[in-house]
C-alpha positions as CSV (number, residue, x, y, z in Angstrom):
1,X,-203.1,19.8,-35.8
2,X,-203.9,20.7,-32.2
3,X,-200.8,18.8,-31.1
4,X,-198.7,20.8,-33.5
5,X,-200.1,24.1,-32.4
6,X,-199.4,23.2,-28.7
7,X,-195.9,22.3,-29.7
8,X,-195.5,25.7,-31.5
9,X,-196.8,27.6,-28.4
10,X,-194.4,25.8,-26.1
11,X,-191.5,26.4,-28.4
12,X,-192.3,30.1,-28.6
13,X,-192.4,30.3,-24.8
14,X,-189.0,28.5,-24.5
15,X,-187.6,30.9,-27.1
16,X,-188.9,33.9,-25.1
17,X,-187.3,32.6,-21.9
18,X,-183.9,32.1,-23.7
19,X,-183.9,35.8,-24.7
20,X,-182.5,36.7,-21.3
21,X,-179.3,34.8,-22.3
22,X,-178.9,36.4,-25.7
23,X,-176.1,38.5,-27.1
24,X,-172.7,39.5,-25.8
25,X,-170.7,42.0,-27.8
26,X,-172.4,41.7,-31.2
27,X,-175.0,42.9,-33.5
28,X,-175.6,39.8,-35.6
29,X,-178.2,40.4,-38.2
30,X,-179.2,37.0,-39.7
31,X,-181.4,34.0,-39.3
32,X,-181.7,30.4,-40.6
33,X,-178.9,27.9,-40.8
34,X,-179.0,27.6,-44.6
35,X,-178.9,31.4,-45.1
36,X,-176.1,31.9,-42.5
37,X,-174.0,29.1,-44.0
38,X,-174.3,31.0,-47.3
39,X,-173.0,34.2,-45.7
40,X,-176.4,35.7,-45.3
41,X,-176.5,36.3,-49.0
42,X,-180.2,35.2,-49.1
43,X,-182.4,38.0,-50.2
44,X,-182.3,36.8,-53.8
45,X,-182.8,33.1,-52.9
46,X,-185.0,33.1,-49.8
47,X,-186.2,29.6,-50.3
48,X,-186.9,28.4,-46.7
49,X,-188.6,29.6,-43.5
50,X,-186.0,32.3,-42.9
51,X,-187.5,34.2,-45.8
52,X,-189.6,35.9,-43.2
53,X,-186.5,37.6,-42.0
54,X,-184.6,38.0,-45.3
55,X,-187.3,38.5,-48.0
56,X,-190.9,37.4,-47.3
57,X,-191.7,37.2,-51.0
58,X,-189.6,34.0,-51.1
59,X,-192.3,32.2,-49.0
60,X,-194.2,31.6,-52.3
61,X,-191.6,28.9,-53.1
62,X,-193.0,26.7,-50.3
63,X,-195.2,23.8,-51.6
64,X,-195.9,22.0,-48.4
65,X,-197.0,22.9,-44.9
66,X,-194.0,22.9,-42.6
67,X,-192.8,23.4,-39.0
68,X,-189.3,24.9,-38.6
69,X,-187.0,25.1,-35.6
70,X,-183.8,27.2,-35.5
71,X,-181.2,27.3,-32.8
72,X,-177.9,29.2,-32.5
73,X,-175.2,29.6,-29.8
74,X,-173.2,32.9,-29.8
75,X,-169.7,32.4,-28.3
76,X,-167.8,35.7,-28.1
77,X,-164.2,36.5,-27.2
78,X,-163.9,40.1,-26.3
79,X,-160.7,41.9,-25.1
80,X,-159.9,45.3,-23.7
81,X,-156.4,46.6,-23.0
82,X,-155.2,50.0,-21.7
83,X,-151.6,49.9,-20.8
84,X,-151.5,53.4,-19.3
85,X,-153.6,52.2,-16.3
86,X,-152.6,48.6,-16.3
87,X,-155.8,47.0,-17.7
88,X,-155.6,43.8,-19.8
89,X,-158.9,41.9,-19.5
90,X,-161.3,39.7,-21.4
91,X,-165.1,39.4,-21.5
92,X,-166.5,36.7,-19.3
93,X,-166.5,33.5,-21.3
94,X,-170.1,32.4,-21.8
95,X,-172.5,30.7,-24.2
96,X,-175.5,32.8,-25.4
97,X,-178.2,30.5,-27.0
98,X,-181.0,31.9,-29.1
99,X,-183.1,30.9,-32.1
100,X,-186.5,30.8,-33.7
101,X,-189.6,28.6,-34.4
102,X,-192.2,28.9,-37.2
103,X,-195.2,27.4,-38.8
104,X,-196.0,27.9,-42.5
105,X,-198.9,26.8,-44.8
106,X,-199.6,27.2,-48.5
107,X,-203.3,28.2,-48.9
108,X,-203.1,27.8,-52.6
109,X,-200.5,27.8,-55.4
110,X,-200.4,31.6,-55.1
111,X,-200.7,32.3,-51.4
112,X,-198.5,31.2,-48.4
113,X,-199.1,32.3,-44.8
114,X,-197.0,31.7,-41.7
115,X,-195.8,32.9,-38.3
116,X,-192.2,33.0,-37.1
117,X,-191.0,33.9,-33.6
118,X,-187.3,34.8,-33.4
119,X,-184.6,37.0,-32.0
120,X,-183.5,39.3,-34.9
121,X,-180.8,41.4,-33.2
122,X,-178.9,42.2,-30.0
123,X,-175.7,43.5,-28.6
124,X,-173.9,44.0,-25.3
125,X,-171.2,42.7,-23.1
126,X,-170.3,41.4,-19.6
127,X,-166.9,42.2,-18.1
128,X,-164.9,41.3,-15.0
129,X,-165.3,44.2,-12.7
130,X,-162.3,43.4,-10.6
131,X,-160.1,43.8,-13.7
132,X,-161.5,47.2,-14.5
133,X,-161.1,48.6,-11.0
134,X,-158.5,51.1,-12.3
135,X,-161.3,52.9,-14.1
136,X,-163.3,53.4,-10.8
137,X,-160.8,54.5,-8.2
138,X,-159.7,50.9,-7.3
139,X,-163.2,49.8,-6.5
140,X,-164.9,46.8,-8.1
141,X,-168.2,47.3,-9.9
142,X,-170.4,45.4,-12.3
143,X,-169.9,46.2,-16.0
144,X,-172.5,44.7,-18.3
145,X,-175.0,45.6,-20.9
146,X,-177.7,43.9,-23.0
147,X,-179.8,45.2,-25.8
148,X,-182.1,42.7,-27.5
149,X,-185.2,42.4,-29.6
150,X,-187.6,39.4,-29.6
151,X,-190.1,39.3,-32.5
152,X,-193.2,37.5,-33.4
153,X,-193.8,37.8,-37.2
154,X,-197.0,36.7,-38.9
155,X,-196.3,36.8,-42.7
156,X,-198.1,36.4,-46.0
157,X,-196.7,36.0,-49.5
158,X,-198.5,36.3,-52.9
159,X,-197.4,34.9,-56.2
160,X,-198.6,37.6,-58.7
161,X,-197.4,35.7,-61.8
162,X,-194.9,32.9,-62.7
163,X,-192.1,35.5,-62.3
164,X,-193.2,38.0,-59.6
165,X,-193.9,37.5,-55.9
166,X,-194.7,39.9,-53.1
167,X,-194.5,39.3,-49.3
168,X,-194.9,41.1,-46.0
169,X,-194.1,40.2,-42.4
170,X,-195.6,42.2,-39.6
171,X,-193.1,42.2,-36.7
172,X,-194.4,42.6,-33.1
173,X,-191.2,43.3,-31.2
174,X,-190.3,43.1,-27.5
175,X,-187.2,45.1,-26.7
176,X,-185.1,45.2,-23.6
177,X,-182.2,47.3,-22.3
178,X,-180.1,46.3,-19.3
179,X,-177.0,48.2,-18.1
180,X,-174.7,48.0,-15.1
181,X,-171.9,50.4,-14.8
182,X,-170.1,52.6,-12.2
183,X,-170.7,56.3,-11.8
184,X,-169.3,59.0,-9.5
185,X,-172.0,57.9,-7.0
186,X,-171.2,54.2,-7.1
187,X,-173.1,51.4,-8.9
188,X,-175.7,52.4,-11.4
189,X,-178.2,49.9,-13.1
190,X,-181.1,50.0,-15.6
191,X,-183.6,47.3,-16.4
192,X,-185.9,48.6,-19.1
193,X,-188.3,46.9,-21.6
194,X,-191.1,47.8,-24.0
195,X,-193.0,46.9,-27.2
196,X,-192.6,48.2,-30.8
197,X,-193.9,47.4,-34.3
198,X,-192.4,47.4,-37.8
199,X,-192.7,45.4,-41.0
200,X,-190.6,43.6,-43.5
201,X,-191.6,44.0,-47.2
202,X,-190.2,41.8,-50.0
203,X,-190.2,41.5,-53.8
204,X,-188.9,38.6,-55.8
205,X,-188.4,38.4,-59.6
206,X,-187.7,34.9,-60.9
207,X,-187.6,34.7,-64.7
208,X,-186.2,31.2,-64.7
209,X,-185.2,28.3,-62.4
210,X,-181.6,29.4,-62.8
211,X,-181.9,33.1,-61.9
212,X,-183.7,35.3,-59.4
213,X,-183.6,38.8,-58.0
214,X,-184.8,39.9,-54.6
215,X,-185.5,43.2,-52.8
216,X,-186.3,43.6,-49.1
217,X,-187.1,46.5,-46.8
218,X,-187.5,46.7,-43.1
219,X,-189.2,49.8,-41.8
220,X,-187.7,51.7,-38.9
221,X,-189.4,51.7,-35.6
222,X,-189.5,53.8,-32.4
223,X,-188.7,51.7,-29.4
224,X,-189.7,53.0,-26.0
225,X,-188.4,51.0,-23.0
226,X,-189.4,51.7,-19.4
227,X,-188.4,50.2,-16.1
228,X,-186.3,50.7,-13.0
229,X,-183.1,52.8,-12.7
230,X,-181.1,52.3,-9.5
231,X,-178.3,54.6,-8.2
232,X,-176.5,53.3,-5.2
233,X,-175.4,56.7,-4.0
234,X,-178.7,58.6,-4.5
235,X,-179.0,58.8,-0.7
236,X,-176.3,61.5,-0.7
237,X,-178.9,63.8,-2.2
238,X,-181.6,62.5,0.1
239,X,-183.2,60.8,-2.9
240,X,-184.7,57.2,-3.2
241,X,-182.3,54.7,-4.6
242,X,-184.6,53.7,-7.4
243,X,-186.7,55.7,-9.9
244,X,-188.6,54.9,-13.1
245,X,-186.6,55.5,-16.2
246,X,-187.6,55.7,-19.9
247,X,-185.4,55.6,-23.0
248,X,-186.4,56.0,-26.6
249,X,-184.4,54.9,-29.6
250,X,-185.1,54.5,-33.3
251,X,-184.3,51.0,-34.5
252,X,-183.0,51.7,-38.1
253,X,-184.3,51.1,-41.5
254,X,-182.7,48.2,-43.4
255,X,-182.7,47.6,-47.2
256,X,-181.3,44.5,-48.9
257,X,-180.9,43.5,-52.6
258,X,-179.7,40.2,-53.8
259,X,-179.3,37.9,-56.8
260,X,-179.1,34.1,-57.0
261,X,-178.0,32.2,-60.1
262,X,-177.1,28.6,-61.0
263,X,-174.1,28.6,-63.4
264,X,-174.0,24.7,-63.4
265,X,-176.0,21.7,-62.3
266,X,-176.2,21.6,-58.5
267,X,-174.3,24.9,-58.0
268,X,-176.0,28.0,-56.7
269,X,-174.2,31.4,-56.3
270,X,-175.7,34.3,-54.3
271,X,-174.6,37.9,-53.9
272,X,-176.3,40.5,-51.6
273,X,-175.8,44.1,-50.6
274,X,-177.4,45.2,-47.3
275,X,-177.7,48.9,-46.2
276,X,-178.6,49.8,-42.6
277,X,-179.5,53.4,-41.6
278,X,-177.4,53.2,-38.3
279,X,-177.2,57.0,-38.3
280,X,-180.5,57.0,-36.6
281,X,-178.8,55.5,-33.5
282,X,-177.2,58.8,-32.7
283,X,-178.0,58.8,-29.0
284,X,-180.4,57.1,-26.6
285,X,-181.6,59.7,-24.0
286,X,-183.3,58.9,-20.7
287,X,-186.0,60.6,-18.7
288,X,-186.8,60.1,-15.0
289,X,-189.9,60.8,-12.9
290,X,-188.5,62.0,-9.6
291,X,-187.7,65.7,-9.7
292,X,-184.4,65.1,-7.8
293,X,-183.4,62.4,-10.2
294,X,-184.2,64.7,-13.1
295,X,-182.1,67.5,-11.6
296,X,-179.1,65.5,-10.6
297,X,-178.9,62.4,-12.8
298,X,-180.8,63.0,-16.1
299,X,-178.1,65.2,-17.6
300,X,-175.1,63.0,-18.6
301,X,-177.1,59.8,-18.6
302,X,-177.7,59.9,-22.3
303,X,-176.1,57.0,-24.2
304,X,-174.0,58.7,-26.9
305,X,-173.5,56.5,-30.0
306,X,-173.2,58.7,-33.1
307,X,-173.2,55.6,-35.3
308,X,-172.9,55.9,-39.0
309,X,-174.7,54.2,-41.9
310,X,-173.1,51.0,-43.3
311,X,-173.3,48.6,-46.2
312,X,-172.6,44.9,-45.9
313,X,-171.5,42.8,-48.9
314,X,-172.4,39.1,-48.7
315,X,-171.5,36.2,-50.9
316,X,-172.7,32.6,-50.8
317,X,-172.4,29.2,-52.5
318,X,-174.3,26.0,-52.3
319,X,-173.3,22.8,-54.1
320,X,-175.7,19.8,-54.1
321,X,-173.5,16.7,-53.9
322,X,-176.7,14.6,-54.3
323,X,-180.4,14.9,-54.0
324,X,-180.2,14.6,-50.2
325,X,-176.9,16.4,-49.3
326,X,-175.6,19.9,-50.0
327,X,-172.4,21.8,-49.0
328,X,-172.5,25.5,-48.3
329,X,-170.1,28.4,-47.8
330,X,-169.9,32.1,-47.7
331,X,-168.3,35.4,-46.7
332,X,-169.5,38.8,-45.7
333,X,-168.1,42.1,-44.4
334,X,-169.6,43.9,-41.4
335,X,-168.2,47.5,-41.3
336,X,-167.7,49.2,-38.0
337,X,-170.5,51.8,-37.4
338,X,-169.2,53.4,-34.1
339,X,-166.8,56.4,-34.3
340,X,-163.6,56.2,-32.4
341,X,-164.6,58.8,-29.8
342,X,-167.7,57.0,-28.5
343,X,-166.3,53.4,-28.6
344,X,-166.7,51.6,-25.3
345,X,-166.9,48.1,-23.8
346,X,-170.6,48.3,-22.9
347,X,-172.0,48.8,-26.4
348,X,-169.1,47.3,-28.4
349,X,-169.4,47.8,-32.2
350,X,-166.4,46.5,-34.1
351,X,-165.9,45.8,-37.8
352,X,-165.8,42.1,-38.8
353,X,-165.0,39.8,-41.7
354,X,-167.2,36.7,-41.4
355,X,-166.4,33.3,-42.9
356,X,-169.3,30.9,-43.0
357,X,-169.9,27.2,-43.9
358,X,-172.3,24.4,-43.4
359,X,-174.4,21.7,-44.9
360,X,-177.9,20.5,-45.6
361,X,-179.4,17.1,-45.5
362,X,-183.0,15.9,-46.4
363,X,-184.5,12.5,-45.8
364,X,-188.1,12.2,-46.8
365,X,-190.1,14.8,-44.8
366,X,-187.2,15.9,-42.6
367,X,-184.6,18.6,-43.4
368,X,-181.6,19.2,-41.3
369,X,-179.4,22.3,-41.8
370,X,-176.2,23.1,-40.0
371,X,-174.1,26.3,-40.2
372,X,-171.2,28.1,-38.5
373,X,-170.1,31.7,-38.6
374,X,-166.7,32.8,-37.5
375,X,-166.3,36.6,-37.2
376,X,-162.8,38.1,-37.1
377,X,-163.0,41.4,-35.4
378,X,-160.8,44.3,-36.4
379,X,-159.0,45.7,-33.4
380,X,-159.8,49.4,-32.6
381,X,-157.3,51.6,-30.8
382,X,-158.8,54.6,-29.0
383,X,-156.3,57.2,-27.9
384,X,-156.6,59.2,-24.7
385,X,-157.2,62.4,-26.6
386,X,-159.6,60.7,-29.0
387,X,-162.1,59.3,-26.4
388,X,-165.2,61.4,-25.6
389,X,-165.0,61.7,-21.8
390,X,-168.8,61.1,-21.5
391,X,-169.0,58.1,-23.8
392,X,-165.7,56.7,-25.0
393,X,-163.0,54.5,-23.4
394,X,-159.3,54.8,-24.3
395,X,-157.4,51.6,-25.1
396,X,-157.4,48.7,-27.5
397,X,-160.7,46.9,-28.1
398,X,-161.0,43.5,-29.8
399,X,-163.6,40.9,-30.5
400,X,-163.9,37.5,-32.3
401,X,-167.2,35.6,-32.6
402,X,-167.9,31.9,-33.1
403,X,-171.6,31.2,-33.9
404,X,-172.7,27.6,-34.6
405,X,-176.3,27.0,-35.5
406,X,-178.7,24.2,-36.5
407,X,-182.2,24.1,-38.0
408,X,-184.8,21.3,-38.3
409,X,-187.7,21.6,-40.8
410,X,-190.5,19.1,-40.7
411,X,-192.7,18.9,-43.8
412,X,-196.3,18.0,-42.9
């Protein structure tokens, strides 16, 4: 047991270090290779470690102690074109690995506990500054952003009866915000981070082995991030080039409802609806400490988003070819939440249609799950007169995403 705990601690540290590589032009909300291969329609099924994310009540289906590892690689292809000024560029081509690791133990037939460390969400982008020089007077600057959350989630689930289960995960979140962009005074950068807390509550009703219903709710959370803000041209006002900055944002409430049913032997069908209160992401203001920075730079440094609420529809299938091998597939819609006027390349939010597929294999005490997501982004055209001068960017914005993933579960 001590060896397994050491392995878990090392894995958590490796995951935390990988956070710096996570996310580029996306806000993927999902976890677990089985769940992802089934289109993320998992709230009503939630029958593996990723239930911590989707619906903690599903943890009561665990009958054995287990150690779970999840890894994913986000491969984006973003484009930006504005013919009027001669821009036709792509995001830097990179791989962005992330994942999760967890340990779970049934204490009895009615109680299961566990802890899961994972990266639940992120977005951002890195662009080629020399190909965006037309936006900054012919000069080359860095254009990049990164918003990410790393969570450690202890969880507990209770089986109240043969049909009803309840579960809760307490999420201790580390958030980061990094931005590099040009301003009228040259290169501007932020490197901010902070801690926040929220919870995921779940309910599952399973009247038979062939049908189940799940409900899940993630509470909103206030995220305050602090750190250094750097303005290359601050010396023009006889000010220091670096000051302490603080931003505050409300990470939104999320609600999911799903069903899972088995119309035939070996076949499982799942359907989910997920609602996210993105309207809370209206703007992300900043405050500085230096009086000069407050006077000259604070106004106009607010990140204007004005996002709107959205509902995702998700569908999944699993067919067990044999006792050891299963095929999976799925589809889900991810509506655009950003209005036309604030759309930009640093916090890109496009609408997507995702196709997913994968398989699962179990041999004795070892489970291997593999999944792939492919997101087809819907191009957004922002007219010159439509773009908010303080927040939006005219032109044609595009993004596709390829996200392979793999999970290993060891039954102890």
